C-alpha positions as CSV (number, residue, x, y, z in Angstrom):
1,M,111.3,-50.3,33.8
2,T,110.6,-53.7,31.5
3,W,108.9,-53.8,28.0
4,K,105.9,-55.4,30.0
5,T,105.7,-52.7,32.5
6,L,105.9,-50.3,30.1
7,T,103.4,-51.7,27.7
8,F,101.0,-52.6,30.4
9,I,100.9,-48.9,32.1
10,V,100.1,-47.1,28.5
11,I,97.8,-50.0,27.2
12,S,96.1,-49.5,31.5
13,A,95.8,-45.8,31.7
14,P,93.8,-45.3,28.8
15,V,90.9,-48.2,30.5
16,I,92.0,-46.6,33.8
17,A,90.7,-42.7,32.3
18,V,87.4,-44.1,30.9
19,G,85.9,-46.0,33.5
20,A,86.7,-42.9,35.9
21,L,84.8,-40.4,33.2
22,A,82.5,-43.0,33.4
23,Q,81.9,-43.0,37.0
24,Q,81.5,-39.0,37.6
25,T,79.3,-38.8,34.7
26,Q,76.6,-41.3,36.4
27,Q,76.9,-39.8,39.4
28,G,75.8,-36.4,37.8
29,G,76.8,-33.0,38.5
30,V,75.4,-33.0,42.4
31,K,77.6,-33.3,45.2
32,R,76.8,-35.2,48.4
33,T,78.2,-35.5,51.3
34,K,76.8,-37.5,54.1
35,L,75.9,-36.0,57.8
36,Q,74.5,-39.1,59.2
37,T,72.3,-42.4,58.4
38,I,69.7,-43.9,61.1
39,D,67.5,-46.8,60.5
40,F,64.8,-45.5,60.5
41,P,61.9,-46.5,59.8
42,P,62.1,-50.2,59.6
43,G,63.2,-51.7,56.3
44,F,64.1,-47.7,55.3
45,E,67.5,-45.3,56.2
46,T,67.3,-42.4,56.4
47,V,69.4,-40.5,55.4
48,T,71.2,-36.2,56.0
49,V,73.1,-34.9,53.2
50,I,74.3,-31.2,52.0
51,A,74.1,-31.2,48.9
52,E,76.0,-29.0,46.4
53,I,75.7,-28.3,42.1
54,K,78.6,-25.6,41.1
55,S,77.0,-23.5,38.6
56,G,76.1,-24.7,35.2
57,D,76.5,-27.9,35.8
58,C,72.5,-30.3,36.8
59,A,72.5,-33.1,38.6
60,G,71.1,-35.4,35.8
61,R,67.9,-37.3,35.6
62,H,67.5,-39.6,38.3
63,T,65.2,-41.3,40.9
64,H,64.8,-41.9,44.5
65,P,63.7,-45.4,46.3
66,G,62.2,-43.0,48.7
67,A,61.3,-39.2,49.2
68,E,64.0,-36.8,49.1
69,T,63.1,-33.4,51.1
70,A,65.3,-30.5,50.6
71,Y,66.1,-27.0,52.0
72,V,67.6,-24.4,50.3
73,L,70.7,-22.8,51.9
74,E,72.3,-21.1,49.1
75,G,71.6,-19.8,45.5
76,E,68.9,-21.3,42.6
77,I,68.4,-24.0,41.0
78,A,65.8,-24.7,38.4
79,V,64.0,-27.6,38.3
80,K,63.1,-30.2,35.8
81,I,60.0,-33.3,37.0
82,D,59.0,-34.7,33.8
83,G,55.2,-34.4,33.1
84,K,55.1,-30.5,34.8
85,P,56.5,-27.6,33.8
86,D,60.5,-26.2,35.1
87,F,60.1,-24.1,37.9
88,L,62.8,-22.2,39.9
89,V,64.2,-23.3,44.1
90,K,65.6,-20.6,46.1
91,A,68.1,-19.9,49.5
92,G,64.9,-20.3,52.5
93,E,62.9,-22.2,50.1
94,P,62.3,-26.1,50.9
95,L,62.3,-29.1,48.1
96,L,60.4,-32.4,47.9
97,F,60.4,-34.5,46.1
98,A,58.1,-38.3,46.2
99,S,59.1,-42.1,45.3
100,G,60.1,-42.4,42.4
101,V,59.4,-39.4,40.2
102,V,61.9,-38.9,37.4
103,H,63.9,-35.6,37.7
104,N,66.2,-33.4,37.9
105,E,68.2,-30.2,39.1
106,C,69.8,-27.8,37.0
107,N,72.3,-24.7,38.1
108,L,72.0,-22.1,35.9
109,S,72.3,-19.0,38.3
110,G,76.2,-18.6,37.9
111,R,76.1,-19.0,42.0
112,P,77.0,-21.7,43.4
113,F,74.2,-23.7,44.9
114,K,73.8,-25.8,48.3
115,A,70.6,-27.5,50.4
116,L,70.4,-29.5,53.1
117,A,68.3,-32.2,52.1
118,T,67.0,-35.5,53.6
119,Y,65.7,-38.2,51.5
120,V,64.4,-41.6,53.0
121,V,65.0,-44.8,51.4
122,E,64.2,-48.5,50.5
123,K,67.2,-50.6,53.2
124,G,69.6,-51.7,51.0
125,K,68.7,-49.7,47.8
126,P,71.1,-46.5,46.0
127,L,70.1,-43.4,47.0
128,T,69.5,-42.3,43.1
129,S,69.1,-43.8,40.3
130,P,70.2,-42.5,36.5
131,V,68.0,-42.6,34.2
132,P,68.3,-41.8,30.4
């Protein structure tokens, strides 16, 4: 390995690591596995996912450019909506967020959390947008 190559690796590695960490932080602690996406209704996409949050993690404060509805399959989460009291949602219960509502979900249960979620969002917009 040449001196230039070694110098490039030494300088690049921390930059790449910081970039990966920033991307992970922006996405929050929720893992969304897309099951299907349908272009419907006109101007919107309907996206169905399995959403998972590990015990002790939070999704991070965010909004959606459309409605989100979910059915909790496993575990429970504390739901935090700006301006409202926190509440728990458990397996077998539904959950709904209107477009633009700032919210966060935290898994404080000590068990994995999993939900089937459907988003109806404006076409071409990201599924979620982080809020500081």
